[in-house]
C-alpha positions in Angstrom: 62.5 37.0 20.9 59.6 34.5 21.6 60.3 30.9 22.4 57.6 28.3 22.3 57.8 24.9 23.7 57.5 22.3 21.0 56.1 18.9 22.0 56.5 15.7 20.1 56.2 12.0 20.8 59.2 9.9 20.8 58.2 6.3 19.8 61.0 3.8 20.4 60.9 0.3 18.9 62.8 -2.9 19.5 62.4 -6.2 21.4 65.7 -6.4 23.3 65.9 -5.7 27.0 67.8 -2.5 26.3 65.3 -1.3 23.7 62.3 -2.0 26.0 64.1 -0.2 28.9 64.9 2.8 26.6 61.3 3.0 25.5 60.1 2.8 29.2 62.5 5.3 30.6 62.8 8.0 27.9 60.1 7.3 25.4 56.5 8.4 25.0 55.6 5.1 23.4 56.8 1.8 22.0 56.6 0.6 18.3 55.8 -3.0 18.2 55.6 -5.2 15.1 53.4 -8.1 13.9 52.7 -9.9 17.1 50.1 -12.3 18.3 47.9 -10.9 21.1 49.8 -13.1 23.6 53.1 -11.7 22.5 51.8 -8.1 22.5 50.5 -8.7 26.1 53.9 -9.9 27.2 55.6 -6.8 25.8 52.9 -4.5 27.3 53.4 -6.2 30.7 57.2 -5.9 30.5 57.0 -2.2 29.5 54.6 -1.5 32.3 57.0 -3.0 34.8 59.9 -1.1 33.5 57.9 2.2 33.5 56.9 1.5 37.2 60.6 0.9 38.0 61.5 4.2 36.3 58.7 6.1 38.1 57.0 6.9 34.8 53.8 4.8 35.1 51.7 7.9 35.5 52.8 9.4 32.2 51.0 8.9 28.9 52.5 6.0 26.9 51.4 4.7 23.5 51.7 1.1 22.4 51.7 0.6 18.7 51.3 -2.6 16.8 50.9 -3.9 13.3 48.3 -5.8 11.5 48.7 -7.9 8.4 46.8 -6.6 5.3 44.4 -9.6 5.6 43.6 -9.0 9.3 40.0 -9.0 10.4 38.3 -6.7 12.9 38.6 -9.5 15.5 42.4 -9.4 15.1 42.5 -5.7 15.7 40.2 -6.1 18.8 42.5 -8.8 20.1 45.6 -6.6 19.9 43.7 -3.7 21.4 42.6 -6.0 24.3 46.3 -7.0 24.7 47.3 -3.4 25.2 47.9 -1.8 21.8 46.6 1.7 21.4 47.5 2.3 17.7 47.5 -0.2 15.0 49.1 0.1 11.6 48.1 -2.0 8.6 51.3 -3.1 6.6 51.7 -1.3 3.3 55.0 -2.7 2.0 56.1 -3.2 -1.6 53.5 -1.3 -3.6 55.1 0.4 -6.6 52.2 2.6 -7.6 49.7 4.7 -5.9 46.9 2.7 -7.6 48.2 -0.6 -6.1 48.5 1.0 -2.7 44.9 2.3 -2.9 43.6 -1.1 -3.9 45.4 -2.5 -0.8 43.8 0.1 1.4 40.4 -0.7 0.1 40.9 -4.5 0.7 42.2 -3.8 4.2 39.2 -1.6 5.0 36.8 -4.2 3.7 38.6 -6.9 5.8 38.7 -4.8 9.0 35.5 -2.8 8.8 33.3 -4.6 6.3 33.0 -1.4 4.2 
């Protein structure tokens, strides 16, 4: 019988002290929400301190944030500069695939000028 080690990333969200501590001590990353760059930077700093406290500062850790559908490239850069590694463009409330695809096209135009 062969066993293989399966690796996965556990992303933990939340803003409370306990949620941030959980992300820092047992998670592989933290799922943020729609934050200003200043707020994102505050969460990133808090998570870094908690990870140092837990002796996990040397391990990979992903910070995820969200962008509004109307975000511009500068908004994405500002969140990345604040410490976000992955950014998600909100896709809520679309009832059809066609409506969602239109949204994706508008977001791409807004972010990348395509």
